[in-house]
Residue, then its C-alpha position, 0 to 999 in steps of 0.5 A: m128644653m129644660q126641667a127644673s126639679g128637686k135635686t135634678r148646659y131632667m118632672t114637675r112642670t113640663a119638658w126638659l129645660m125651657l132654658a130659662p126658669i126666669r125668675r119671678s120677673g114676668l119671664a115665667a113663660l120660658a121657665l118650663a118645668a122642673v124635672v129631675l136631672s138624669g144624666c158662664s165675666t167679661l165680654p169677648p173677644s177675650s185676650t186668651s183667644t189665640a191659636a198659640a196656646n201653651t200646655s200647662t197641665a200634663t196629659t199626654g196622648g193625643s193628637g190634641a197637641a196638634r189641634q188649632y184654635h179657630q177664631t171663627i167657628d160654629v158649634s151645636g150640641r146639648l147642655s144641662i144645668r144644675y143650680q140653686q134658686d131661692g134655696k132650692d135645687q133646680a135642673m134644666h136641660g136643652s140644646f144650643t147653637w154657638s157661632q163666633d168670630q173675632q167680633e162677636t159671639i151669638i148663642t141660641l138656647l133651644s127647647p127639646l122641641g127646637q123652640t128658641l128660648a133665648t138668644i144672646n149676642i156679645a159684641a164689643d163691650q155690650a151683651t144683649l139677651k132676647q127672649s120671646g115676648q120680653p123686652v131686650r135686656s142688655a149689660s156690659d157683664v154677660d155673666a150678670l146678664t144671664v144670671q138676671a134673666l136665666g137664673w144661672p151664669l153662662p161663662i161665654a167669654g171663657l167658653r170661646d176658648w174652652l169649647q175648643g180645649f184651650g184656656q187660662s188656668a187659675a195660675g195664669q198659664r195657658f193650657t191646651a186640653t188633650p185626651p188623657a192616655a188613661a181613663d182619667s179626664f183632663s181637669v183644670t181650674t180656670a182664672d175665673n174659678w170654673l172647674i173644667h173636666y174634659t171627659n170625652w173626646q172625638d176624633l176628626d174623620s182624618g184621625a189627625e186631630s181630637y176635639p172635646k166631645r163632653i165638657d163638665l163645668a162647676r163653680n159656686a156663684t153668689q146668686a145661683g149657689d153651686v152651678a154645674i153645666r154639662i155640655v155635649i158637642d154634637s157638631r163643630q164647623p170651623h171657618 
């Protein structure tokens, strides 16, 4: 699923991401391959996950204003990650499935061939991460857990909102991302210092609502250096 490389959610070990270059802790079986890139805290449910989000940054154009937040939704797509490990740039690529409701969030990270590399489950005040052939890891801080196991942070608490185009800005204001009238992307810095760019949008079949198609995230992390995550949403199914 992933490829880790010299400079770069694509050639040296084998395949795209095997979405966890798992650091020298015996998890190397999942670290598939360094390759050049072509081209997530607290646990949910977060208090920011509400349908009544207020717009804070002005971008007009769109049906995004009518978009509703769904507490229960299934999402799938692709992602690529750039980060640093031991002073070297790394890159990983793969796909994911995401399922959330009010009580829990379940994320599965997959290789390009569809192999399950890691499953993350967040419920109440505990997160667990399972990898093939490895003991189950658990922690109260899912960001710390993903850094420990995967080498990079996956901001799951924030993504419960961000995948649907909602969130909280660094100023503490709720935002609703909307398709821009011009070619510019909708950009915002979140309360936990992730810079988000909503660069592509997709309309529902009815044309009455738009939702994010591509989301770019960036942040500097103590253990992973400059982290960049690109997410492309291929399908979404609210319930």
